[in-house]
DSSP file (Angstrom, degrees, kcal/mol; ACC not computed):
  #  RESIDUE AA STRUCTURE BP1 BP2  ACC     N-H-->O    O-->H-N    N-H-->O    O-->H-N    TCO  KAPPA ALPHA  PHI   PSI    X-CA   Y-CA   Z-CA
    1    1 A X     >        0   0    0      0, 0.0     4,-2.2     0, 0.0     5,-0.2   0.000 360.0 360.0 360.0 -28.5   16.1  -62.7   39.8
    2    2 A X  H  >  +     0   0    0      1,-0.2     4,-2.4     2,-0.2     5,-0.1   0.846 360.0  53.4 -63.2 -32.9   17.4  -63.5   43.3
    3    3 A X  H  > S+     0   0    0      2,-0.2     4,-2.6     1,-0.2    -1,-0.2   0.907 107.7  51.2 -66.9 -39.7   18.0  -67.1   42.4
    4    4 A X  H  > S+     0   0    0      2,-0.2     4,-2.5     1,-0.2     5,-0.3   0.910 109.9  50.2 -62.0 -41.3   20.1  -66.0   39.4
    5    5 A X  H  X S+     0   0    0     -4,-2.2     4,-2.7     1,-0.2    -2,-0.2   0.934 111.6  48.0 -60.9 -46.4   22.1  -63.7   41.8
    6    6 A X  H  X S+     0   0    0     -4,-2.4     4,-2.2     2,-0.2    -2,-0.2   0.900 112.4  48.8 -64.0 -40.7   22.7  -66.6   44.2
    7    7 A X  H  X S+     0   0    0     -4,-2.6     4,-2.4     2,-0.2    -2,-0.2   0.949 114.9  43.1 -64.8 -48.8   23.8  -69.0   41.4
    8    8 A X  H  X S+     0   0    0     -4,-2.5     4,-1.8     1,-0.2    -2,-0.2   0.888 112.8  53.6 -65.9 -37.7   26.2  -66.5   39.8
    9    9 A X  H  X S+     0   0    0     -4,-2.7     4,-0.7    -5,-0.3    -1,-0.2   0.915 110.9  46.8 -61.5 -42.3   27.6  -65.5   43.3
   10   10 A X  H >X S+     0   0    0     -4,-2.2     4,-1.4     1,-0.2     3,-1.0   0.916 112.4  49.0 -66.1 -43.6   28.3  -69.1   44.1
   11   11 A X  H 3< S+     0   0    0     -4,-2.4    58,-0.6     1,-0.3    -1,-0.2   0.770 101.5  64.6 -68.7 -24.4   29.9  -69.8   40.8
   12   12 A X  H 3< S+     0   0    0     -4,-1.8    -1,-0.3     1,-0.2    -2,-0.2   0.751 103.0  49.4 -68.9 -21.9   32.0  -66.7   41.2
   13   13 A X  H << S-     0   0    0     -3,-1.0     2,-0.3    -4,-0.7    -2,-0.2   0.878 131.8 -26.2 -80.9 -41.0   33.6  -68.4   44.2
   14   14 A X     <  -     0   0    0     -4,-1.4    -1,-0.3    53,-0.1    53,-0.1  -0.961  69.4 -90.2-169.0 151.5   34.4  -71.7   42.4
   15   15 A X        +     0   0    0     -2,-0.3     2,-0.3    -3,-0.1    53,-0.2  -0.409  50.4 177.5 -65.0 147.0   33.2  -73.8   39.5
   16   16 A X  E     -A   67   0A   0     51,-1.9    51,-3.5    -2,-0.1     2,-0.2  -0.985  30.1-118.0-147.8 155.0   30.6  -76.4   40.5
   17   17 A X  E  >  -A   66   0A   0     -2,-0.3     4,-2.5    49,-0.3     5,-0.2  -0.556  45.8 -97.1 -87.7 166.7   28.4  -79.1   39.0
   18   18 A X  H  > S+     0   0    0     47,-0.8     4,-2.7     1,-0.2     5,-0.2   0.856 121.0  49.0 -55.2 -45.4   24.7  -78.6   39.2
   19   19 A X  H  > S+     0   0    0      2,-0.2     4,-2.5     1,-0.2    -1,-0.2   0.927 113.1  47.7 -63.7 -44.3   24.0  -80.8   42.2
   20   20 A X  H  > S+     0   0    0      1,-0.2     4,-2.6     2,-0.2    -1,-0.2   0.918 112.6  50.2 -59.5 -43.7   26.8  -79.1   44.2
   21   21 A X  H  X S+     0   0    0     -4,-2.5     4,-2.3     2,-0.2     5,-0.2   0.922 110.4  48.9 -62.6 -45.9   25.5  -75.7   43.2
   22   22 A X  H  X S+     0   0    0     -4,-2.7     4,-2.3     1,-0.2    -1,-0.2   0.934 113.8  46.3 -60.1 -46.8   21.9  -76.6   44.2
   23   23 A X  H  X S+     0   0    0     -4,-2.5     4,-2.6     1,-0.2    -2,-0.2   0.874 111.2  52.2 -65.4 -38.3   23.1  -77.8   47.6
   24   24 A X  H  X S+     0   0    0     -4,-2.6     4,-1.6     2,-0.2    -1,-0.2   0.909 111.6  46.0 -65.6 -42.1   25.3  -74.8   48.2
   25   25 A X  H  X S+     0   0    0     -4,-2.3     4,-1.4     2,-0.2     6,-0.4   0.919 114.1  48.5 -66.5 -43.0   22.5  -72.4   47.5
   26   26 A X  H  X S+     0   0    0     -4,-2.3     4,-2.8    -5,-0.2     3,-0.2   0.903 110.9  50.9 -63.0 -41.0   20.1  -74.4   49.7
   27   27 A X  H  < S+     0   0    0     -4,-2.6    -1,-0.2     1,-0.2    -2,-0.2   0.830 114.1  43.9 -66.9 -31.6   22.7  -74.5   52.5
   28   28 A X  H  < S+     0   0    0     -4,-1.6    -1,-0.2    -5,-0.2    -2,-0.2   0.661 129.7  22.3 -88.8 -15.1   23.3  -70.7   52.4
   29   29 A X  H  < S-     0   0    0     -4,-1.4    -2,-0.2    -3,-0.2    -3,-0.2   0.641  87.9-128.8-122.6 -23.6   19.6  -69.7   52.1
   30   30 A X     <  +     0   0    0     -4,-2.8     2,-0.4    -5,-0.3    -4,-0.1   0.368  68.5 127.4  83.0  -5.8   17.4  -72.5   53.4
   31   31 A X        -     0   0    0     -6,-0.4     2,-0.4    -5,-0.1    -1,-0.3  -0.698  62.6-125.8 -86.6 134.1   15.4  -72.3   50.2
   32   32 A X        -     0   0    0     -2,-0.4     2,-0.6    -3,-0.1    -9,-0.1  -0.667  22.1-155.5 -77.7 128.5   14.9  -75.5   48.3
   33   33 A X        -     0   0    0     -2,-0.4     2,-0.1   -11,-0.2    -7,-0.1  -0.929   9.2-145.7-109.4 117.2   16.0  -75.1   44.7
   34   34 A X    >>  -     0   0    0     -2,-0.6     4,-2.5     1,-0.1     3,-1.3  -0.457  20.5-122.9 -82.2 153.9   14.3  -77.5   42.3
   35   35 A X  H 3> S+     0   0    0      1,-0.3     4,-1.8     2,-0.2     5,-0.5   0.796 111.4  67.0 -61.2 -27.3   16.1  -78.9   39.2
   36   36 A X  H 34 S+     0   0    0      1,-0.2    -1,-0.3     2,-0.2     4,-0.1   0.697 111.7  31.5 -70.0 -18.6   13.3  -77.4   37.2
   37   37 A X  H <> S+     0   0    0     -3,-1.3     4,-1.2     3,-0.1    -2,-0.2   0.724 119.1  54.0-103.1 -31.4   14.5  -73.9   38.1
   38   38 A X  H  X S+     0   0    0     -4,-2.5     4,-2.5     2,-0.2     5,-0.2   0.979 109.5  41.3 -66.6 -58.3   18.2  -74.7   38.4
   39   39 A X  H  X S+     0   0    0     -4,-1.8     4,-2.5     1,-0.2     5,-0.2   0.862 113.3  50.6 -70.0 -37.4   19.0  -76.3   35.0
   40   40 A X  H  > S+     0   0    0     -5,-0.5     4,-2.3     2,-0.2    -1,-0.2   0.900 112.7  49.5 -62.8 -36.3   16.9  -74.0   32.8
   41   41 A X  H  X S+     0   0    0     -4,-1.2     4,-2.4     2,-0.2    -2,-0.2   0.934 111.4  47.9 -66.4 -44.7   18.6  -71.0   34.5
   42   42 A X  H  X S+     0   0    0     -4,-2.5     4,-2.5     1,-0.2    -2,-0.2   0.899 110.5  52.7 -61.6 -39.9   22.1  -72.5   34.0
   43   43 A X  H  X S+     0   0    0     -4,-2.5     4,-2.8     2,-0.2    -1,-0.2   0.914 108.8  49.5 -61.9 -42.6   21.2  -73.2   30.3
   44   44 A X  H  X S+     0   0    0     -4,-2.3     4,-2.0     2,-0.2     6,-0.2   0.911 110.9  50.4 -62.4 -41.4   20.2  -69.5   29.9
   45   45 A X  H  X>S+     0   0    0     -4,-2.4     5,-2.2     2,-0.2     6,-1.2   0.911 111.4  47.8 -62.6 -41.9   23.5  -68.5   31.4
   46   46 A X  H ><5S+     0   0    0     -4,-2.5     3,-1.1     1,-0.2    -2,-0.2   0.939 111.9  49.7 -63.6 -46.1   25.4  -70.8   29.1
   47   47 A X  H 3<5S+     0   0    0     -4,-2.8    -1,-0.2     1,-0.3    -2,-0.2   0.837 111.9  49.0 -61.7 -33.0   23.5  -69.5   26.1
   48   48 A X  H 3<5S-     0   0    0     -4,-2.0    -1,-0.3    -5,-0.2    -2,-0.2   0.539 114.2-117.0 -84.1  -7.1   24.2  -65.9   27.2
   49   49 A X  T <<5S+     0   0    0     -3,-1.1    24,-0.4    -4,-0.6    23,-0.4   0.608  85.2 116.5  81.5  11.0   27.9  -66.5   27.6
   50   50 A X  S   <S+     0   0    0     -5,-2.2    20,-2.4    -6,-0.2    23,-0.4   0.735  80.2  26.2 -82.4 -23.7   27.7  -65.8   31.4
   51   51 A X  E    S-B   69   0A   0     -6,-1.2     2,-0.3    18,-0.3    -2,-0.3  -0.992  71.5-145.7-138.7 142.0   28.6  -69.3   32.3
   52   52 A X  E     -B   68   0A   0     16,-3.1    16,-2.4    -2,-0.3     2,-0.4  -0.816  12.6-150.1-105.6 154.3   30.6  -72.0   30.5
   53   53 A X  E     +B   67   0A   0     -2,-0.3     2,-0.3    14,-0.2    14,-0.2  -0.983  15.9 176.8-126.3 131.6   29.9  -75.7   30.8
   54   54 A X  E     -B   66   0A   0     12,-2.3    12,-3.3    -2,-0.4     2,-0.4  -0.961  29.7-115.2-132.7 153.1   32.4  -78.5   30.6
   55   55 A X  E     -B   65   0A   0     -2,-0.3     2,-0.5    10,-0.2    10,-0.2  -0.715  21.8-159.9 -89.8 133.7   32.1  -82.3   31.0
   56   56 A X  E     -B   64   0A   0      8,-3.3     8,-2.4    -2,-0.4     2,-0.0  -0.963  20.4-128.3-113.8 119.4   33.9  -83.9   33.8
   57   57 A X  E     -     0   0A   0     -2,-0.5     2,-0.4     6,-0.2     5,-0.1  -0.356  23.7-166.9 -67.9 144.8   34.4  -87.6   33.4
   58   58 A X  E >   -B   61   0A   0      3,-0.6     3,-1.3    -2,-0.0     2,-0.3  -0.980  29.8-102.5-130.3 144.3   33.4  -90.0   36.2
   59   59 A X  T 3  S-     0   0    0     -2,-0.4     3,-0.1     1,-0.3    -2,-0.0  -0.509 100.8 -10.1 -69.8 126.9   34.3  -93.6   36.6
   60   60 A X  T 3  S+     0   0    0     -2,-0.3     2,-0.3     1,-0.2    -1,-0.3   0.665 122.8  87.6  60.1  20.7   31.4  -95.9   35.5
   61   61 A X  E <  S- B   0  58A   0     -3,-1.3    -3,-0.6     3,-0.0    -1,-0.2  -0.951  88.0 -92.0-138.7 159.3   29.0  -93.0   35.3
   62   62 A X  E     -     0   0A   0     -2,-0.3    -6,-0.0     1,-0.1    -3,-0.0  -0.356  58.0 -89.7 -64.5 154.9   28.1  -90.5   32.6
   63   63 A X  E     -     0   0A   0     -6,-0.1     2,-0.3     1,-0.1    -6,-0.2  -0.322  40.7-137.6 -63.7 149.2   30.1  -87.3   32.7
   64   64 A X  E     - B   0  56A   0     -8,-2.4    -8,-3.3    -3,-0.1     2,-0.5  -0.811  17.0-115.2-107.8 154.3   28.7  -84.5   34.8
   65   65 A X  E     - B   0  55A   0     -2,-0.3   -47,-0.8   -10,-0.2     2,-0.5  -0.734  21.9-157.7 -93.8 131.3   28.7  -80.9   33.8
   66   66 A X  E     -AB  17  54A   0    -12,-3.3   -12,-2.3    -2,-0.5     2,-0.4  -0.913   9.8-148.6-107.4 132.6   30.8  -78.4   35.6
   67   67 A X  E     -AB  16  53A   0    -51,-3.5   -51,-1.9    -2,-0.5     2,-0.4  -0.852  13.9-175.2-106.8 135.6   29.7  -74.7   35.4
   68   68 A X  E     - B   0  52A   0    -16,-2.4   -16,-3.1    -2,-0.4     2,-0.1  -0.994  25.4-121.7-130.9 132.6   32.2  -71.8   35.5
   69   69 A X  E     - B   0  51A   0    -58,-0.6   -18,-0.3    -2,-0.4     2,-0.2  -0.449  28.1-151.7 -71.7 147.1   31.4  -68.1   35.6
   70   70 A X     >  -     0   0    0    -20,-2.4     4,-2.3    -2,-0.1     5,-0.2  -0.554  33.6 -96.9-107.7 175.9   32.8  -66.1   32.8
   71   71 A X  H  > S+     0   0    0      1,-0.2     4,-2.2     2,-0.2     5,-0.2   0.881 128.5  54.1 -60.7 -37.0   33.8  -62.4   32.6
   72   72 A X  H  > S+     0   0    0    -23,-0.4     4,-2.5     1,-0.2   -22,-0.2   0.908 108.2  50.1 -61.5 -41.5   30.4  -61.8   31.0
   73   73 A X  H  > S+     0   0    0    -24,-0.4     4,-2.9   -23,-0.4    -2,-0.2   0.876 108.2  51.6 -65.4 -38.5   28.8  -63.5   34.0
   74   74 A X  H  X S+     0   0    0     -4,-2.3     4,-2.4     2,-0.2    -1,-0.2   0.900 111.7  47.3 -64.9 -39.8   30.7  -61.4   36.5
   75   75 A X  H  X S+     0   0    0     -4,-2.2     4,-2.5     2,-0.2    -2,-0.2   0.913 112.7  49.0 -66.5 -42.1   29.6  -58.3   34.7
   76   76 A X  H  X S+     0   0    0     -4,-2.5     4,-2.6     2,-0.2    -2,-0.2   0.917 110.6  51.3 -62.1 -44.0   26.0  -59.6   34.7
   77   77 A X  H  X S+     0   0    0     -4,-2.9     4,-2.5     1,-0.2     5,-0.2   0.937 110.4  48.5 -58.9 -47.8   26.2  -60.4   38.4
   78   78 A X  H  X S+     0   0    0     -4,-2.4     4,-2.7     1,-0.2     5,-0.2   0.930 111.9  49.2 -58.9 -45.3   27.5  -57.0   39.2
   79   79 A X  H  X S+     0   0    0     -4,-2.5     4,-2.0     1,-0.2    -1,-0.2   0.899 111.7  48.5 -62.8 -40.8   24.7  -55.4   37.2
   80   80 A X  H  < S+     0   0    0     -4,-2.6    -1,-0.2     2,-0.2    -2,-0.2   0.893 113.5  47.7 -66.9 -38.4   22.0  -57.5   38.8
   81   81 A X  H  < S+     0   0    0     -4,-2.5    -2,-0.2    -5,-0.2    -1,-0.2   0.921 115.4  43.6 -66.7 -44.0   23.4  -56.7   42.3
   82   82 A X  H  < S+     0   0    0     -4,-2.7     2,-0.8    -5,-0.2    -2,-0.2   0.803 101.9  74.1 -74.9 -29.6   23.6  -53.0   41.7
   83   83 A X     <  +     0   0    0     -4,-2.0     2,-0.5    -5,-0.2    -1,-0.1  -0.766  55.2 167.1 -90.0 110.0   20.2  -52.7   40.0
   84   84 A X        -     0   0    0     -2,-0.8     5,-0.1    14,-0.0    -3,-0.1  -0.803  23.6-151.8-124.0  88.5   17.5  -52.9   42.6
   85   85 A X    >>  -     0   0    0     -2,-0.5     3,-2.0     1,-0.1     4,-0.6  -0.269  20.3-122.7 -63.9 145.2   14.3  -51.9   41.0
   86   86 A X  G >4 S+     0   0    0      1,-0.3     3,-1.0     2,-0.2     4,-0.3   0.822 110.1  63.8 -56.0 -34.0   11.6  -50.3   43.3
   87   87 A X  G 34 S+     0   0    0      1,-0.2    -1,-0.3     2,-0.1     3,-0.1   0.677 108.7  40.8 -69.6 -14.3    9.1  -53.0   42.2
   88   88 A X  G X4 S+     0   0    0     -3,-2.0     3,-1.9     1,-0.1    -1,-0.2   0.466  88.1  97.6-102.7  -4.8   11.4  -55.7   43.7
   89   89 A X  T << S+     0   0    0     -3,-1.0    -2,-0.1    -4,-0.6    32,-0.1   0.697  78.7  53.9 -66.4 -22.2   12.3  -53.7   46.8
   90   90 A X  T 3  S+     0   0    0     -4,-0.3     2,-0.7    -3,-0.1    -1,-0.3   0.560  83.9 102.9 -86.6  -6.9    9.7  -55.3   49.1
   91   91 A X    <>  -     0   0    0     -3,-1.9     4,-2.3     1,-0.2     5,-0.2  -0.658  59.0-159.7 -78.9 116.3   10.9  -58.8   48.3
   92   92 A X  H  > S+     0   0    0     -2,-0.7     4,-3.0     1,-0.2     5,-0.3   0.893  91.5  53.2 -62.6 -39.8   13.0  -60.0   51.2
   93   93 A X  H  > S+     0   0    0      2,-0.2     4,-2.2     1,-0.2    -1,-0.2   0.925 109.5  47.9 -61.8 -45.1   14.7  -62.6   49.0
   94   94 A X  H  > S+     0   0    0     -6,-0.2     4,-1.3     2,-0.2    -1,-0.2   0.923 115.5  45.1 -61.4 -44.3   15.7  -60.0   46.4
   95   95 A X  H  X S+     0   0    0     -4,-2.3     4,-2.6    -7,-0.2     3,-0.4   0.948 114.0  46.7 -66.3 -49.4   17.1  -57.7   49.1
   96   96 A X  H  X S+     0   0    0     -4,-3.0     4,-2.6     1,-0.2    -1,-0.2   0.837 106.4  58.9 -66.4 -32.1   19.0  -60.3   51.1
   97   97 A X  H  < S+     0   0    0     -4,-2.2     4,-0.3    -5,-0.3    -1,-0.2   0.891 111.4  42.8 -60.7 -37.9   20.5  -61.8   47.9
   98   98 A X  H >< S+     0   0    0     -4,-1.3     3,-1.4    -3,-0.4    -2,-0.2   0.928 113.4  49.4 -74.0 -46.2   22.0  -58.3   47.2
   99   99 A X  H >< S+     0   0    0     -4,-2.6     3,-1.8     1,-0.3     4,-0.2   0.896 105.4  59.3 -60.6 -39.1   23.1  -57.7   50.8
  100  100 A X  T 3< S+     0   0    0     -4,-2.6    -1,-0.3     1,-0.3    -2,-0.2   0.665 112.3  40.3 -64.0 -15.5   24.8  -61.1   50.9
  101  101 A X  T X  S+     0   0    0     -3,-1.4     3,-2.2    -4,-0.3    -1,-0.3   0.049  74.3 123.3-119.0  23.4   26.9  -60.0   48.0
  102  102 A X  G X   +     0   0    0     -3,-1.8     3,-2.0     1,-0.3    -2,-0.1   0.776  63.2  72.2 -57.0 -26.7   27.6  -56.4   49.1
  103  103 A X  G 3  S+     0   0    0      1,-0.3    -1,-0.3    -4,-0.2    -2,-0.1   0.737  93.4  56.3 -62.8 -19.9   31.4  -57.1   48.9
  104  104 A X  G <  S+     0   0    0     -3,-2.2     2,-0.3     2,-0.1    -1,-0.3   0.512  99.8  76.2 -87.4  -5.6   31.0  -57.1   45.1
  105  105 A X  S <  S-     0   0    0     -3,-2.0     2,-0.1    -4,-0.3   -27,-0.0  -0.739  80.7-116.0-108.8 154.6   29.5  -53.6   45.0
  106  106 A X     >  -     0   0    0     -2,-0.3     4,-2.4     1,-0.1     3,-0.3  -0.416  39.2 -99.1 -79.2 162.7   31.0  -50.2   45.4
  107  107 A X  H  > S+     0   0    0      1,-0.2     4,-2.4     2,-0.2     5,-0.2   0.888 122.2  47.3 -49.9 -51.3   30.1  -48.0   48.3
  108  108 A X  H  > S+     0   0    0      1,-0.2     4,-2.0     2,-0.2    -1,-0.2   0.849 110.6  52.5 -64.1 -35.3   27.6  -45.9   46.4
  109  109 A X  H  > S+     0   0    0     -3,-0.3     4,-2.1     2,-0.2    -1,-0.2   0.896 109.5  49.0 -68.5 -39.9   25.9  -48.9   44.9
  110  110 A X  H  X S+     0   0    0     -4,-2.4     4,-2.4     1,-0.2    -2,-0.2   0.936 110.7  50.9 -61.8 -45.9   25.5  -50.5   48.4
  111  111 A X  H  X S+     0   0    0     -4,-2.4     4,-2.5     1,-0.2    -2,-0.2   0.881 108.7  51.8 -60.5 -38.8   24.0  -47.2   49.7
  112  112 A X  H  X S+     0   0    0     -4,-2.0     4,-2.6     2,-0.2    -1,-0.2   0.917 108.3  50.4 -66.2 -42.6   21.5  -47.1   46.7
  113  113 A X  H  X S+     0   0    0     -4,-2.1     4,-2.1     1,-0.2    -2,-0.2   0.930 113.0  47.0 -59.8 -45.7   20.3  -50.7   47.4
  114  114 A X  H  X S+     0   0    0     -4,-2.4     4,-2.8     1,-0.2    -1,-0.2   0.908 112.1  50.4 -62.4 -41.4   19.8  -49.8   51.1
  115  115 A X  H  X S+     0   0    0     -4,-2.5     4,-2.7     2,-0.2    -2,-0.2   0.901 108.6  50.8 -65.6 -41.2   18.0  -46.6   50.1
  116  116 A X  H  X S+     0   0    0     -4,-2.6     4,-2.0     2,-0.2    -1,-0.2   0.926 113.9  45.3 -62.2 -43.6   15.6  -48.4   47.7
  117  117 A X  H  X S+     0   0    0     -4,-2.1     4,-2.8    -5,-0.2     5,-0.2   0.927 112.6  51.0 -64.5 -44.6   14.7  -51.0   50.4
  118  118 A X  H  X S+     0   0    0     -4,-2.8     4,-2.7     1,-0.2     5,-0.2   0.910 110.2  49.2 -61.0 -43.5   14.3  -48.3   53.0
  119  119 A X  H  X S+     0   0    0     -4,-2.7     4,-2.3     2,-0.2    -1,-0.2   0.917 112.5  48.0 -61.8 -43.4   12.0  -46.2   50.8
  120  120 A X  H  X S+     0   0    0     -4,-2.0     4,-2.5    -5,-0.2    -2,-0.2   0.926 114.3  45.7 -64.8 -44.5    9.9  -49.3   50.0
  121  121 A X  H  X S+     0   0    0     -4,-2.8     4,-2.7     2,-0.2    -2,-0.2   0.907 112.6  50.7 -65.8 -41.2    9.6  -50.4   53.7
  122  122 A X  H  X S+     0   0    0     -4,-2.7     4,-2.1    -5,-0.2    -1,-0.2   0.915 112.6  46.4 -63.1 -43.2    8.8  -46.8   54.8
  123  123 A X  H  X S+     0   0    0     -4,-2.3     4,-2.0    -5,-0.2    -2,-0.2   0.922 115.2  45.5 -65.1 -45.0    6.0  -46.5   52.2
  124  124 A X  H  X S+     0   0    0     -4,-2.5     4,-2.6     1,-0.2     5,-0.2   0.866 110.0  55.9 -67.7 -35.4    4.6  -49.9   53.0
  125  125 A X  H  X S+     0   0    0     -4,-2.7     4,-2.4     2,-0.2    -1,-0.2   0.924 107.9  48.1 -60.6 -45.4    4.8  -49.1   56.8
  126  126 A X  H  X S+     0   0    0     -4,-2.1     4,-2.0     2,-0.2    -2,-0.2   0.909 112.0  49.7 -62.9 -42.1    2.8  -46.0   56.3
  127  127 A X  H  X S+     0   0    0     -4,-2.0     4,-1.9     1,-0.2    -2,-0.2   0.928 113.7  44.8 -62.6 -45.7    0.2  -47.9   54.3
  128  128 A X  H  X S+     0   0    0     -4,-2.6     4,-2.8     2,-0.2    -1,-0.2   0.841 108.8  56.8 -70.5 -32.8   -0.1  -50.7   56.9
  129  129 A X  H  X S+     0   0    0     -4,-2.4     4,-2.1    -5,-0.2    -1,-0.2   0.914 108.1  48.1 -62.2 -42.6   -0.3  -48.2   59.7
  130  130 A X  H  X S+     0   0    0     -4,-2.0     4,-1.3     2,-0.2    -2,-0.2   0.900 112.0  49.3 -64.9 -40.1   -3.3  -46.5   58.1
  131  131 A X  H  < S+     0   0    0     -4,-1.9     4,-0.4     1,-0.2     3,-0.3   0.919 110.2  50.8 -63.8 -42.8   -4.9  -49.9   57.6
  132  132 A X  H >< S+     0   0    0     -4,-2.8     3,-1.1     1,-0.2    -2,-0.2   0.887 106.0  55.8 -63.1 -38.5   -4.3  -50.9   61.3
  133  133 A X  H 3< S+     0   0    0     -4,-2.1    -1,-0.2     1,-0.3    -2,-0.2   0.831 112.6  41.9 -63.8 -31.5   -5.8  -47.6   62.4
  134  134 A X  T 3< S+     0   0    0     -4,-1.3     2,-0.5    -3,-0.3    -1,-0.3   0.382  86.9 117.0 -96.0   4.6   -9.0  -48.4   60.6
  135  135 A X    <   -     0   0    0     -3,-1.1     6,-0.1    -4,-0.4    -3,-0.0  -0.627  39.5-175.9 -80.4 119.1   -9.2  -52.1   61.5
  136  136 A X        +     0   0    0     -2,-0.5     2,-0.5     4,-0.0    -1,-0.2   0.807  64.3  82.9 -80.6 -32.1  -12.2  -52.9   63.6
  137  137 A X  S  > S-     0   0    0      1,-0.2     4,-2.5     2,-0.0     5,-0.2  -0.623  70.5-150.5 -78.6 121.3  -11.2  -56.5   64.2
  138  138 A X  H  > S+     0   0    0     -2,-0.5     4,-2.2     1,-0.2    -1,-0.2   0.827  97.6  52.5 -62.4 -30.5   -8.8  -56.8   67.1
  139  139 A X  H  > S+     0   0    0      2,-0.2     4,-2.4     1,-0.2    -1,-0.2   0.893 109.5  48.1 -72.3 -38.9   -7.1  -59.9   65.6
  140  140 A X  H  > S+     0   0    0      2,-0.2     4,-2.4     1,-0.2    -2,-0.2   0.908 112.2  49.8 -63.6 -41.9   -6.6  -58.1   62.3
  141  141 A X  H  X S+     0   0    0     -4,-2.5     4,-2.5     2,-0.2    -2,-0.2   0.911 110.2  50.9 -61.8 -42.9   -5.2  -55.2   64.2
  142  142 A X  H  X S+     0   0    0     -4,-2.2     4,-2.1     2,-0.2    -2,-0.2   0.902 110.0  49.8 -62.3 -42.0   -2.9  -57.5   66.1
  143  143 A X  H  X S+     0   0    0     -4,-2.4     4,-2.2     1,-0.2    -1,-0.2   0.927 111.9  47.4 -63.7 -44.3   -1.7  -59.1   62.9
  144  144 A X  H  X S+     0   0    0     -4,-2.4     4,-2.7     1,-0.2    -2,-0.2   0.892 110.0  52.8 -65.3 -38.6   -1.0  -55.8   61.3
  145  145 A X  H  X S+     0   0    0     -4,-2.5     4,-2.2     2,-0.2    -1,-0.2   0.889 107.9  52.5 -62.3 -38.3    0.9  -54.6   64.4
  146  146 A X  H  X S+     0   0    0     -4,-2.1     4,-1.7     2,-0.2    -2,-0.2   0.944 110.8  45.9 -61.6 -48.3    3.0  -57.7   64.2
  147  147 A X  H  X S+     0   0    0     -4,-2.2     4,-2.1     1,-0.2    -2,-0.2   0.910 111.5  52.7 -61.9 -42.4    3.9  -57.0   60.6
  148  148 A X  H  X S+     0   0    0     -4,-2.7     4,-2.7     1,-0.2    -1,-0.2   0.870 105.1  55.7 -61.9 -36.1    4.6  -53.4   61.5
  149  149 A X  H  X S+     0   0    0     -4,-2.2     4,-2.3     2,-0.2    -1,-0.2   0.886 106.3  50.4 -62.6 -39.0    7.0  -54.6   64.2
  150  150 A X  H  X S+     0   0    0     -4,-1.7     4,-2.4     2,-0.2    -2,-0.2   0.905 110.7  49.5 -64.1 -41.4    8.9  -56.6   61.7
  151  151 A X  H  X S+     0   0    0     -4,-2.1     4,-2.7     2,-0.2    -2,-0.2   0.927 109.9  51.2 -63.1 -44.2    9.2  -53.5   59.5
  152  152 A X  H  X S+     0   0    0     -4,-2.7     4,-2.0     1,-0.2    -2,-0.2   0.919 110.4  49.4 -58.7 -44.3   10.4  -51.4   62.5
  153  153 A X  H  X S+     0   0    0     -4,-2.3     4,-2.1     1,-0.2    -1,-0.2   0.911 112.7  46.7 -63.1 -42.5   13.1  -54.0   63.2
  154  154 A X  H  X S+     0   0    0     -4,-2.4     4,-2.9     2,-0.2    -1,-0.2   0.886 108.7  54.5 -69.5 -36.3   14.3  -54.1   59.6
  155  155 A X  H  X S+     0   0    0     -4,-2.7     4,-1.9     2,-0.2    -1,-0.2   0.887 109.0  49.5 -63.4 -36.3   14.3  -50.3   59.4
  156  156 A X  H  X S+     0   0    0     -4,-2.0     4,-1.9     2,-0.2    -2,-0.2   0.910 111.0  49.7 -65.1 -41.4   16.6  -50.3   62.5
  157  157 A X  H  X S+     0   0    0     -4,-2.1     4,-2.5     2,-0.2    -2,-0.2   0.909 108.6  52.4 -63.2 -42.5   18.8  -52.9   60.9
  158  158 A X  H  X S+     0   0    0     -4,-2.9     4,-2.7     1,-0.2    -1,-0.2   0.904 107.3  52.4 -59.8 -41.0   19.0  -50.8   57.7
  159  159 A X  H  X S+     0   0    0     -4,-1.9     4,-2.1     1,-0.2    -1,-0.2   0.900 109.1  50.3 -61.8 -39.8   20.0  -47.8   59.8
  160  160 A X  H  X S+     0   0    0     -4,-1.9     4,-2.2     2,-0.2    -2,-0.2   0.912 110.6  49.0 -63.1 -42.7   22.8  -49.9   61.3
  161  161 A X  H  X S+     0   0    0     -4,-2.5     4,-2.4     1,-0.2    -2,-0.2   0.899 109.6  51.8 -64.2 -40.2   23.9  -51.0   57.8
  162  162 A X  H  X S+     0   0    0     -4,-2.7     4,-2.2     2,-0.2    -1,-0.2   0.894 108.4  51.8 -62.5 -39.2   23.9  -47.4   56.7
  163  163 A X  H  X S+     0   0    0     -4,-2.1     4,-2.1     2,-0.2    -2,-0.2   0.918 109.5  49.8 -62.5 -43.7   26.1  -46.5   59.7
  164  164 A X  H  X S+     0   0    0     -4,-2.2     4,-2.2     1,-0.2    -2,-0.2   0.899 108.8  52.7 -61.5 -40.9   28.5  -49.3   58.7
  165  165 A X  H  X S+     0   0    0     -4,-2.4     4,-1.1     1,-0.2    -1,-0.2   0.924 109.7  47.7 -61.1 -44.2   28.7  -48.0   55.2
  166  166 A X  H  < S+     0   0    0     -4,-2.2     3,-0.3     1,-0.2    -1,-0.2   0.879 111.0  52.0 -64.8 -36.9   29.5  -44.5   56.4
  167  167 A X  H  < S+     0   0    0     -4,-2.1    -1,-0.2     1,-0.2    -2,-0.2   0.875 109.8  49.3 -65.3 -37.8   32.2  -45.9   58.7
  168  168 A X  H  <        0   0    0     -4,-2.2    -1,-0.2     1,-0.2    -2,-0.2   0.688 360.0 360.0 -74.8 -18.3   33.8  -47.9   55.8
  169  169 A X     <        0   0    0     -4,-1.1    -1,-0.2    -3,-0.3    -2,-0.1   0.501 360.0 360.0 -67.5 360.0   33.8  -44.8   53.5
C-alpha cells in the first residue's frame, strides 16, 4: 500500500507521465520502483477513477500517457493515509509513507498514525527484550540489542513528533 500512497501523493502535486512518476518516487524514497509494479498500479487507479490518463503527443515518438489525480483519488489518498492498520504498523515503508504526507491529515488522524506505530514498536520491543534475555549466544544477543537500540531511537523520535503535534494544536 505504501507505493500506492507515494504514487497518489506525487500525482497530487502535479500530473506526470509514468517515467517521471517512477523517477520522482525513487528520488524521494531511494526505493527502485519497477515498471511491473508502477503501471499495473496506475491501471488500477485509472479503472477505479482515482487517476485519469491522457495522451501527450511527442514529436517523432508515440504519445506518452500523463496521469492526473482526480477528486476520487484525493479521497482515496486521504483514506489510505489516515487508515493505518495494526498489521502494517511495523512496516517502516508504510509508516514513513504516511508521515511524509502528514500535511494531508488532520491533527487527530496524525496522532492516531503515531499511536498505532508506537503501540506496535512497544509490543515488538517487549518481545525482543524477552528474546534477548534468553539468548545464550553472545552474537545473537548483540544483534538483538542492536535492533532494540533502533526501536529505542524511533520511540524517542515518535515522542518528538507527538510533542510537535501538541504544539501545533
